[in-house]
LOSE-293918 format. One record per residue (C-alpha): residue number from 1; residue in one letter; x, y, z. Coordinates in nm, 4 decimals. Each point is the difference from the previous one (the first is absolute). Layout:
! LOSE-293918
PT resi resn       px       py       pz
PT  NUM    A        X        Y        Z
...
//
This chain:
! LOSE-293918
PT resi resn       px       py       pz
PT    1    M   0.0000   0.0000   0.0000
PT    2    A   0.2778   0.2430   0.0870
PT    3    A   0.1727  -0.0582  -0.3334
PT    4    V  -0.3258   0.0552  -0.1913
PT    5    A  -0.0751   0.3156   0.1937
PT    6    A   0.3477   0.1335  -0.0632
PT    7    A  -0.0338  -0.0591  -0.3709
PT    8    E  -0.3396   0.1754  -0.0041
PT    9    L   0.1468   0.3002   0.1805
PT   10    G   0.2820   0.0197  -0.2533
PT   11    L   0.2530   0.0463   0.2768
PT   12    D   0.2829  -0.2240  -0.1153
PT   13    F   0.3184   0.1594   0.1415
PT   14    S   0.2200  -0.2946  -0.0833
PT   15    R   0.1017   0.1651  -0.3258
PT   16    G   0.0851   0.3263   0.1691
PT   17    G  -0.2889   0.2023  -0.1432
PT   18    V  -0.1572   0.3191   0.1353
PT   19    V  -0.1300  -0.0560   0.3533
PT   20    P  -0.3442   0.1481   0.0819
PT   21    S  -0.0204   0.1278   0.3575
PT   22    L  -0.2197  -0.1998   0.2369
PT   23    E   0.1557   0.1391   0.3168
PT   24    F  -0.3428   0.0535   0.1541
PT   25    A  -0.0475  -0.3774   0.0145
PT   26    F   0.3201  -0.0784   0.1921
PT   27    N  -0.0770  -0.1708   0.3327
PT   28    S  -0.3684   0.0956  -0.0340
PT   29    A  -0.2660  -0.2461   0.1130
PT   30    H  -0.2467   0.1572  -0.2448
PT   31    F   0.2075  -0.0805  -0.3108
PT   32    S   0.1565  -0.3285   0.1123
PT   33    D  -0.1061  -0.3614  -0.0215
PT   34    R   0.2719  -0.1586   0.2143
PT   35    E   0.2254   0.0468   0.2974
PT   36    L   0.3782  -0.0456  -0.0300
PT   37    R   0.1926  -0.0984   0.3102
PT   38    L   0.3725   0.0769   0.0027
PT   39    E   0.1957  -0.2325   0.2259
PT   40    I   0.3292   0.1759   0.0756
PT   41    V   0.3026  -0.2024   0.1077
PT   42    A   0.3573   0.0953   0.0828
PT   43    S   0.2406   0.0614  -0.2858
PT   44    E   0.3162  -0.1987  -0.0483
PT   45    S   0.3350   0.1801  -0.0085
PT   46    G  -0.0042   0.0090  -0.3776
PT   47    G  -0.3539   0.1386  -0.0223
PT   48    G  -0.3412  -0.1647  -0.0002
PT   49    S  -0.1378  -0.2261  -0.2696
PT   50    I  -0.3386  -0.1555  -0.0741
PT   51    A   0.1439  -0.2474  -0.2481
PT   52    D   0.0442  -0.2787   0.2539
PT   53    E  -0.3456  -0.0165   0.1587
PT   54    E   0.0757  -0.3050   0.2130
PT   55    H   0.2949   0.1785   0.1566
PT   56    H  -0.2189   0.3035   0.0746
PT   57    Q  -0.2548  -0.2159   0.1728
PT   58    R   0.2587  -0.1110   0.2551
PT   59    K   0.0867   0.3579   0.0998
PT   60    V  -0.1418   0.1768   0.3048
PT   61    L  -0.2918   0.2225  -0.0905
PT   62    L   0.0731   0.3598   0.0994
PT   63    Q  -0.3191   0.1748  -0.1035
PT   64    E  -0.3204  -0.0297  -0.2027
PT   65    K  -0.1728   0.2716  -0.2005
PT   66    T  -0.3305  -0.0270  -0.1868
PT   67    F  -0.1126   0.2068  -0.2993
PT   68    Y  -0.3075   0.0194  -0.2157
PT   69    I   0.0868  -0.0802  -0.3614
PT   70    N  -0.1731  -0.0144  -0.3357
PT   71    S   0.0976  -0.3300  -0.1615
PT   72    A  -0.0751   0.1233  -0.3530
PT   73    I   0.2373   0.2976   0.0371
PT   74    L   0.2828  -0.2038   0.1519
PT   75    A  -0.0398  -0.2849  -0.2494
PT   76    S   0.0167   0.2447  -0.2911
PT   77    R   0.3260   0.1449   0.1282
PT   78    S   0.1780  -0.3023   0.1421
PT   79    S   0.0623  -0.3477  -0.1406
PT   80    F   0.0437  -0.1215   0.3598
PT   81    F  -0.3471   0.1157   0.1084
PT   82    L  -0.1551  -0.1150  -0.3270
PT   83    K   0.1208  -0.3517   0.0731
PT   84    L  -0.0990   0.0245   0.3688
PT   85    F  -0.3580   0.1007  -0.0804
PT   86    S  -0.0625  -0.2265  -0.2987
PT   87    N   0.1908  -0.3255   0.0573
PT   88    G  -0.3186  -0.2016   0.0663
PT   89    M   0.1182  -0.1014   0.3479
PT   90    K  -0.1936   0.0548   0.3214
PT   91    E   0.1970   0.3206   0.0725
PT   92    S  -0.1152   0.1662  -0.3221
PT   93    A  -0.3669  -0.0236   0.1056
PT   94    Q   0.0550   0.1360   0.3493
PT   95    T  -0.0503   0.3647   0.0870
PT   96    H   0.3030  -0.0016   0.2289
PT   97    S   0.3521  -0.0416  -0.1413
PT   98    A   0.3335  -0.0034   0.1782
PT   99    I   0.3579   0.0523  -0.1157
PT  100    R   0.3154  -0.0153   0.2072
PT  101    I   0.2769   0.2581  -0.0474
PT  102    A   0.3216   0.1039   0.1744
PT  103    D  -0.0123   0.3137   0.2130
PT  104    S   0.2603   0.1603  -0.2293
PT  105    E  -0.2546  -0.0217  -0.2836
PT  106    E  -0.2923   0.1607   0.1818
PT  107    N   0.0528   0.3633  -0.1035
PT  108    A   0.0736  -0.0953  -0.3588
PT  109    L  -0.3106  -0.2216  -0.0222
PT  110    M  -0.2227   0.2774   0.1341
PT  111    E   0.1379   0.2331  -0.2685
PT  112    L  -0.0619  -0.2703  -0.2585
PT  113    L  -0.3634  -0.0521   0.1096
PT  114    R  -0.0632   0.3748  -0.0259
PT  115    Y   0.1609   0.0005  -0.3429
PT  116    M  -0.2269  -0.2797  -0.1193
PT  117    Y  -0.2996   0.2167   0.0910
PT  118    G   0.1254   0.3434  -0.0983
PT  119    G   0.2834  -0.0472  -0.2470
PT  120    K   0.2309   0.2286   0.1993
PT  121    L   0.2932  -0.0341   0.2376
PT  122    T   0.0761   0.2514   0.2730
PT  123    A   0.3466  -0.1432   0.0688
PT  124    T   0.3015   0.1953  -0.1266
PT  125    E   0.2788  -0.1542   0.2101
PT  126    P   0.2160  -0.2428  -0.2031
PT  127    T   0.0084  -0.2755   0.2637
PT  128    L  -0.3808  -0.0107   0.0330
PT  129    L  -0.0429   0.0118  -0.3786
PT  130    L   0.2320  -0.2999  -0.0304
PT  131    D  -0.2020  -0.1818   0.2682
PT  132    I  -0.3222   0.0761  -0.1885
PT  133    L   0.1588  -0.1238  -0.3202
PT  134    M   0.0891  -0.3298   0.1684
PT  135    V  -0.3470  -0.0454   0.1490
PT  136    A  -0.1635   0.0925  -0.3332
PT  137    D   0.2075  -0.2724  -0.1602
PT  138    K  -0.1108  -0.2571   0.2593
PT  139    F  -0.3677   0.0845  -0.0453
PT  140    G   0.0233   0.0289  -0.3782
PT  141    V  -0.0924   0.3689  -0.0365
PT  142    L   0.1875   0.0766  -0.3200
PT  143    S  -0.1270   0.3562  -0.0380
PT  144    C   0.1358   0.0904   0.3454
PT  145    M   0.3336  -0.1613  -0.0802
PT  146    R   0.0324   0.2204  -0.3072
PT  147    H  -0.1174   0.3066   0.1905
PT  148    C   0.2608  -0.0580   0.2749
PT  149    S   0.2697  -0.0522  -0.2614
PT  150    R  -0.0871   0.3339  -0.1657
PT  151    L   0.0009   0.1803   0.3343
PT  152    L   0.3346  -0.1503   0.1008
PT  153    T   0.1531   0.0953  -0.3341
PT  154    S  -0.1245   0.3594   0.0327
PT  155    L   0.1447   0.0472   0.3487
PT  156    P   0.3381   0.1762   0.0141
PT  157    M   0.2791  -0.2461   0.0746
PT  158    S   0.2851   0.2064   0.1342
PT  159    T   0.1321  -0.1916   0.2986
PT  160    T   0.2016  -0.3158   0.0438
PT  161    E  -0.2556  -0.1250   0.2525
PT  162    S  -0.2913   0.0221  -0.2464
PT  163    A   0.1993  -0.1695  -0.2773
PT  164    L   0.1043  -0.2863   0.2278
PT  165    L  -0.3602  -0.0326   0.1213
PT  166    Y  -0.1269  -0.0576  -0.3538
PT  167    I   0.2585  -0.2499  -0.1169
PT  168    D   0.0102  -0.1917   0.3302
PT  169    Y  -0.3778  -0.0382   0.0327
PT  170    P  -0.1244  -0.3630  -0.0233
PT  171    C  -0.1662  -0.0413  -0.3372
PT  172    S  -0.1949  -0.2914  -0.1458
PT  173    A   0.0363  -0.1099  -0.3614
PT  174    S  -0.3384   0.1513  -0.0890
PT  175    L   0.1143   0.3380   0.1355
PT  176    A   0.3264   0.0096  -0.1900
PT  177    S  -0.1370   0.1740  -0.3096
PT  178    E  -0.1943   0.2545   0.2065
PT  179    V   0.2979   0.1196   0.2026
PT  180    Q   0.2787  -0.0565  -0.2518
PT  181    R   0.0134   0.3646  -0.1093
PT  182    V   0.0135   0.1183   0.3616
PT  183    I   0.2783  -0.2451   0.0790
PT  184    R   0.1939   0.1067  -0.3105
PT  185    V  -0.0174   0.3670   0.1033
PT  186    A   0.1141  -0.0940   0.3523
PT  187    K   0.2983  -0.1959  -0.1328
PT  188    E   0.0987   0.2900  -0.2274
PT  189    L  -0.0105   0.2405   0.2942
PT  190    L   0.2333  -0.2216   0.2038
PT  191    A   0.2360  -0.0607  -0.2920
PT  192    N   0.0264   0.3737  -0.0766
PT  193    K   0.0313   0.1151   0.3602
PT  194    Y   0.2624  -0.2567   0.0974
PT  195    M   0.2031  -0.0153  -0.3196
PT  196    D   0.3132   0.1202   0.1846
PT  197    F   0.0879  -0.3228   0.1801
PT  198    E   0.2964   0.1294   0.2010
PT  199    K  -0.2085   0.2880   0.1377
PT  200    F  -0.2972  -0.2092   0.1135
PT  201    A   0.1524  -0.3419   0.0780
PT  202    L  -0.0379   0.0436   0.3773
PT  203    E  -0.3647   0.1098  -0.0285
PT  204    M  -0.0789  -0.2937  -0.2291
PT  205    M   0.1089  -0.2438   0.2702
PT  206    D  -0.3438   0.0597   0.1590
PT  207    F  -0.1967  -0.0669  -0.3208
PT  208    P  -0.2149  -0.3116  -0.0494
PT  209    L   0.0868  -0.2551  -0.2657
PT  210    V  -0.2356   0.1429  -0.2625
PT  211    G   0.1635   0.3420   0.0331
PT  212    I   0.3477  -0.1471  -0.0446
PT  213    E  -0.1183  -0.1906  -0.3080
PT  214    A  -0.1539   0.3141  -0.1521
PT  215    I   0.3178   0.2046   0.0433
PT  216    F   0.2487  -0.2624  -0.1168
PT  217    S  -0.2116  -0.0921  -0.3024
PT  218    S   0.0407   0.3551  -0.1270
PT  219    M   0.2211   0.0832  -0.2971
PT  220    G   0.0684   0.3471   0.1409
PT  221    L   0.1712  -0.1085   0.3209
PT  222    Q   0.3333   0.1771   0.0481
PT  223    V   0.2628  -0.1891   0.1970
PT  224    L   0.3779  -0.0198   0.0242
PT  225    T   0.0167  -0.3638  -0.1135
PT  226    E  -0.2316  -0.2990  -0.0309
PT  227    G   0.2018  -0.1635   0.2764
PT  228    N  -0.1388   0.2598   0.2424
PT  229    I  -0.3509  -0.1214  -0.0812
PT  230    Y   0.0915  -0.3632   0.0623
PT  231    T   0.1517   0.0899   0.3378
PT  232    F  -0.3022   0.2120   0.0953
PT  233    M  -0.2447  -0.2801  -0.0805
PT  234    L   0.1867  -0.2433   0.2252
PT  235    T   0.0146   0.2563   0.2822
PT  236    W  -0.3680   0.0946  -0.0378
PT  237    A  -0.1227  -0.3619  -0.0129
PT  238    R   0.2042  -0.0996   0.3062
PT  239    A  -0.1452   0.2915   0.1967
PT  240    R  -0.3611  -0.0625  -0.1070
PT  241    Y  -0.0183  -0.3796  -0.0057
PT  242    P   0.1804  -0.1619   0.2953
PT  243    A  -0.1314  -0.3486  -0.0880
PT  244    L   0.2537  -0.1628  -0.2324
PT  245    D  -0.2438  -0.1939  -0.2226
PT  246    E  -0.2242   0.3011  -0.0587
PT  247    R   0.2975   0.2287  -0.0671
PT  248    R   0.1484  -0.2489  -0.2438
PT  249    E  -0.3292  -0.0188  -0.1906
PT  250    I  -0.0363   0.3794  -0.0131
PT  251    L   0.3532   0.0428  -0.1315
PT  252    T  -0.0218  -0.2850  -0.2487
PT  253    C  -0.3447   0.0679  -0.1443
PT  254    R  -0.0543   0.3727   0.0446
PT  255    L   0.3210   0.1994   0.0394
PT  256    L   0.2993  -0.1622  -0.1692
PT  257    P  -0.1846  -0.0245  -0.3360
PT  258    L   0.0092   0.3819   0.0039
PT  259    V   0.3816   0.0101   0.0255
PT  260    R   0.1662   0.0670  -0.3366
PT  261    F   0.3048  -0.2194   0.0372
PT  262    N   0.1097   0.0712  -0.3572
PT  263    H   0.0868   0.3568   0.1040
PT  264    M   0.2319  -0.1060   0.2820
PT  265    T   0.3764  -0.0218  -0.0260
PT  266    R   0.1784  -0.3334  -0.0146
PT  267    A   0.1455   0.0656   0.3443
PT  268    A  -0.3453   0.0616   0.1499
PT  269    L  -0.1418  -0.3139  -0.1636
PT  270    Q   0.2883  -0.2151   0.1176
PT  271    D  -0.0406   0.1398   0.3520
PT  272    I  -0.3666  -0.1065   0.0011
PT  273    L   0.0905  -0.3475  -0.1240
PT  274    A   0.2506  -0.0382   0.2834
PT  275    R  -0.2555   0.0812   0.2709
PT  276    T  -0.1570  -0.2704   0.2142
PT  277    D  -0.3147   0.1839   0.1106
PT  278    D  -0.2639  -0.2554   0.1030
PT  279    D  -0.2930   0.2228  -0.0982
PT  280    I   0.0966   0.0010  -0.3685
PT  281    D  -0.0947  -0.2648  -0.2551
PT  282    H   0.3573  -0.0550  -0.1151
PT  283    E  -0.1036  -0.2200  -0.2911
PT  284    Q  -0.2227   0.2720  -0.1447
PT  285    V   0.2544   0.2784   0.0564
PT  286    T   0.2883  -0.2066  -0.1349
PT  287    E  -0.1940  -0.0815  -0.3167
PT  288    R  -0.0776   0.3648  -0.0699
PT  289    I   0.3503   0.1231   0.0786
PT  290    T   0.1615  -0.2749  -0.2091
PT  291    E  -0.2033   0.1095  -0.3014
PT  292    V   0.1061   0.3602   0.0556
PT  293    L   0.3675  -0.0946   0.0291
PT  294    L  -0.0272  -0.2073  -0.3182
PT  295    R  -0.1549   0.2935  -0.1796
PT  296    K   0.2781   0.2310   0.1156
PT  297    A   0.2539  -0.2477  -0.1383
PT  298    H  -0.2017  -0.0887  -0.3139
PT  299    P  -0.2472   0.2869  -0.0554
PT  300    T  -0.1215  -0.1043  -0.3454
PT  301    Q  -0.0727  -0.3641   0.0826
PT  302    M  -0.1738   0.0703   0.3326
PT  303    E  -0.2024   0.3066  -0.0970
PT  304    G  -0.3187  -0.1913  -0.0804
PT  305    A   0.0090  -0.2052   0.3190
PT  306    L   0.0054   0.3042   0.2255
PT  307    K  -0.2496   0.2033  -0.1979
PT  308    S  -0.2542  -0.2726   0.0587
PT  309    R   0.0260   0.0768   0.3734
PT  310    G  -0.0761   0.3684  -0.0559
PT  311    Q   0.3033   0.1157   0.1994
PT  312    F   0.1637   0.2334  -0.2521
PT  313    A  -0.1666   0.3246   0.1087
PT  314    E   0.2530   0.2360   0.1554
PT  315    R  -0.0782   0.2292   0.2904
PT  316    G   0.1353   0.3518   0.0504
PT  317    Y   0.3315  -0.1080   0.1500
PT  318    H   0.2406   0.2572   0.1417
PT  319    F   0.2729  -0.2496  -0.0915
PT  320    K  -0.0719  -0.1330  -0.3490
PT  321    P   0.0403  -0.3722  -0.0638
PT  322    V   0.2701  -0.0989  -0.2482
PT  323    E   0.0738  -0.3159  -0.1943
PT  324    L   0.3576  -0.1244   0.0311
PT  325    V   0.1239  -0.2463  -0.2625
PT  326    V   0.3419  -0.1645   0.0388
PT  327    L   0.1733  -0.0187  -0.3372
PT  328    H   0.3138  -0.1882   0.1004
PT  329    P   0.0299  -0.2470   0.2902
PT  330    C   0.3733   0.0473   0.0589
PT  331    R   0.0394   0.3778  -0.0060
PT  332    P  -0.2095   0.2990   0.1124
PT  333    E  -0.1806   0.0522  -0.3285
PT  334    F  -0.3705   0.0645   0.0339
PT  335    A  -0.2824   0.2327  -0.1061
PT  336    V  -0.2465   0.1899   0.2188
PT  337    Y  -0.3368   0.0822  -0.1586
PT  338    L  -0.2026   0.2957   0.1291
PT  339    D  -0.3446   0.0976  -0.1342
PT  340    L  -0.1493   0.3434   0.0705
PT  341    T  -0.3542   0.0968  -0.0944
PT  342    F  -0.0811   0.3289  -0.1684
PT  343    E  -0.1832   0.1118   0.3166
PT  344    E   0.3028  -0.0760   0.2172
PT  345    C   0.2276   0.1959  -0.2308
PT  346    S  -0.2449   0.2912  -0.0110
PT  347    R   0.0014   0.0235   0.3789
PT  348    L   0.3792   0.0447   0.0009
PT  349    F  -0.0371   0.3581  -0.1238
PT  350    P   0.1481   0.2353   0.1100
PT  351    S   0.2484  -0.1566   0.2455
PT  352    G  -0.1228  -0.3454   0.1001
PT  353    D   0.1715  -0.3355   0.0035
PT  354    I  -0.0866  -0.3708  -0.0028
PT  355    F   0.2246  -0.2673   0.1494
PT  356    S   0.0125  -0.3633  -0.1039
PT  357    H   0.0193  -0.2960   0.2317
PT  358    P   0.3601  -0.0565   0.1078
PT  359    F   0.2170  -0.2588  -0.1720
PT  360    Q   0.3562  -0.1186   0.0594
PT  361    L   0.3207   0.0117  -0.1995
PT  362    E   0.3159  -0.1609   0.1419
PT  363    G  -0.1148   0.0467   0.3588
PT  364    W  -0.1223   0.3589  -0.0408
PT  365    E  -0.3635   0.1153   0.0157
PT  366    L  -0.1197   0.2105  -0.2935
PT  367    Y  -0.3169   0.1792  -0.1107
PT  368    L  -0.1222   0.1561  -0.3221
PT  369    M  -0.1423   0.3498   0.0347
PT  370    A  -0.2128   0.1787  -0.2627
PT  371    T  -0.0161   0.3784   0.0273
PT  372    C  -0.1235   0.3194  -0.1552
PT  373    T   0.2798   0.2568   0.0114
PT  374    I   0.0497   0.3540  -0.1275
PT  375    D   0.3002   0.1268  -0.1908
PT  376    E   0.1031   0.3210   0.1748
PT  377    Q   0.1235   0.1623  -0.3207
PT  378    S  -0.2819  -0.0843  -0.2418
PT  379    K  -0.2689  -0.0263   0.2721
PT  380    L  -0.1327  -0.3080  -0.1804
PT  381    Y  -0.1227  -0.3079   0.1847
PT  382    S   0.0984  -0.3490  -0.1076
PT  383    F  -0.0283  -0.3678   0.0975
PT  384    G   0.2975  -0.1502   0.1801
PT  385    L   0.0957  -0.3481   0.1147
PT  386    W   0.2599  -0.0651   0.2662
PT  387    L   0.1806  -0.2895   0.1636
PT  388    V   0.0173   0.0524   0.3770
PT  389    V   0.2602  -0.1953   0.1994
PT  390    T  -0.0753  -0.0259   0.3717
PT  391    R   0.1078  -0.2767   0.2356
PT  392    N   0.3178  -0.2028  -0.0166
PT  393    L  -0.1303  -0.3356   0.1249
PT  394    K   0.3200  -0.2055  -0.0148
PT  395    G   0.2676   0.2495   0.0966
PT  396    S   0.1723   0.0141  -0.3406
PT  397    K   0.2294   0.2989  -0.0611
PT  398    Y  -0.1616   0.1262  -0.3194
PT  399    L  -0.2633  -0.0687  -0.2657
PT  400    R   0.0765   0.0412  -0.3688
PT  401    V  -0.3142   0.0434  -0.2122
PT  402    R  -0.0344  -0.0133  -0.3785
PT  403    Y  -0.3574   0.0393  -0.1174
PT  404    R  -0.2193   0.0913  -0.2944
PT  405    I  -0.3533   0.1422   0.0099
PT  406    D  -0.2379  -0.1105  -0.2779
PT  407    A  -0.3607   0.0946  -0.0733
PT  408    R  -0.2490  -0.1974  -0.2052
PT  409    T  -0.1474   0.1859  -0.2960
PT  410    R  -0.3297  -0.0587  -0.1730
PT  411    S   0.1530   0.0338  -0.3467
PT  412    S   0.2543  -0.2794   0.0447
PT  413    G  -0.1649  -0.2048   0.2734
PT  414    K   0.3491  -0.0399   0.1483
PT  415    F   0.2116   0.1614   0.2687
PT  416    E   0.2251   0.2707  -0.1430
PT  417    R   0.3016   0.1586   0.1656
PT  418    A  -0.0601   0.3355   0.1692
PT  419    F   0.3041   0.0414   0.2249
PT  420    N   0.3066  -0.1876   0.1270
PT  421    D   0.2624   0.0771   0.2631
PT  422    Q   0.2390  -0.1525   0.2520
PT  423    N   0.1011   0.1040   0.3499
PT  424    T   0.1833  -0.1186   0.3084
PT  425    F  -0.1434   0.0395   0.3523
PT  426    T   0.1712  -0.0289   0.3363
PT  427    G  -0.3192   0.0952   0.1877
PT  428    D  -0.3477   0.1382  -0.0584
PT  429    G  -0.0397   0.1785  -0.3320
PT  430    I  -0.2065   0.0652  -0.3087
PT  431    T   0.0582  -0.0148  -0.3739
PT  432    G  -0.2281   0.0377  -0.2982
PT  433    C  -0.1473   0.2443  -0.2479
PT  434    S  -0.2176   0.3065   0.0689
PT  435    D  -0.1359   0.0133  -0.3587
PT  436    L  -0.0248  -0.3617  -0.1083
PT  437    F  -0.1740   0.0608  -0.3335
PT  438    D   0.1475   0.3446  -0.0741
PT  439    I  -0.3457   0.1568  -0.0365
PT  440    P  -0.2004   0.2519   0.2097
PT  441    W  -0.2531  -0.1317   0.2531
PT  442    S  -0.3111   0.0837  -0.2022
PT  443    T   0.1426  -0.1717  -0.3066
PT  444    F   0.0912  -0.3031   0.2083
PT  445    L  -0.3554  -0.0395   0.1326
PT  446    A  -0.1468   0.0407  -0.3472
PT  447    D   0.2299  -0.2597  -0.1591
PT  448    D  -0.2194  -0.3043  -0.0756
PT  449    N   0.3050  -0.1753  -0.1420
PT  450    L   0.1299  -0.0250   0.3583
PT  451    F  -0.3321  -0.0467   0.1794
PT  452    I  -0.1312  -0.3299  -0.1333
PT  453    D  -0.3618  -0.0424   0.1089
PT  454    G   0.0672   0.2562   0.2708
PT  455    V   0.3156  -0.1659   0.1386
PT  456    L   0.3676   0.0998  -0.0244
PT  457    H   0.2170  -0.3136  -0.0090
PT  458    L   0.3575   0.0444   0.1242
PT  459    K   0.2882  -0.2464   0.0290
PT  460    V   0.3299   0.0516   0.1792
PT  461    Y   0.2593  -0.2476  -0.1237
PT  462    F   0.2968  -0.0636   0.2312
PT  463    L   0.3099  -0.1178  -0.1871
//
């Protein structure tokens, strides 16, 4: 009868149509044909649920509330009440119905009942709107789900707390599409606000897992090296998950897949392989690192294998990753490959610099440094590349360096010589070229023969 009456009234809200206001009939004996008894029980720590009715029945009853309801109105709005009033069982013919809810759901359900009569929500606070959205999902009120989603999307999201609230809220599969846009906006806010890893690392130690995932999934994250991210994830997981099995699962399934091992140095990768941490799945980590090391040694053959894992995307590193290829096993002859994007080069102007990851030559630690420098006489800016010698790791008296800098060109598809030099160091020092391509800065940036698909490919060959 309720289903027939709902159809005759033309009040099907399940498709999210325009809702006529019947507020006057809410909890009115004159316009109701049934009584609804709410049996309110204590919530669990994770929030109440009506999904497991048997479990609810075993809980201590805290309170009962009774309302007058119109079965035709509720059945037209809610698939739950439609089934309750028309299932052919004894309950559907009775004028008294009862449902059991958790006390944490009470306010949201009252808002939902008013919505089903009047088509409006008075709530504006994000937490209550999320609660209403969850309850609307449980009772099958699709129009209210959509309405809550629109309201949540329209609310300003300017704080970390609100963003974490949205992405950390428990969400059923049926709700995923309704809240996906809200969650996406929340993740973007976190990724943009916390893109400077070194600045916010301490604050992020207090973030929940979903917040950490949102930030470290971002392409825009700026960090000294990928190794810093790996270390942070271990530190964060050990602080948040004291139980070994749970921590191991979180690291293995949720966090370590976000680490871009292919942008770590050989030394960092070998250090990870040598660790004996019991909260790491060493088989998984070893497999990924082995592939990366093989690619560094044989980049052409291994390129397809790593691309399939989706780990090629590079973050905004303060120390740029380099590829080091040994050309001769018996003498120090090798090449260091450094790629710089057009955006990275643009940000060098007027006096910036970018350092590479360190690498070693005969017991000394070296870096590559790209710069934008000005010629004091001509006042013209140009692109420079330098070899920076820092630490003497083995105590040798001097370091003799012979090197050549090449750049790949679009026209030839090959690396072509741009500069060569040699120098001897007895301590820290620097050598290189302040105008690598012998062209002004603006001409350099506009040269699509050098920027191949937006990337400048450089190679430093040590003889």
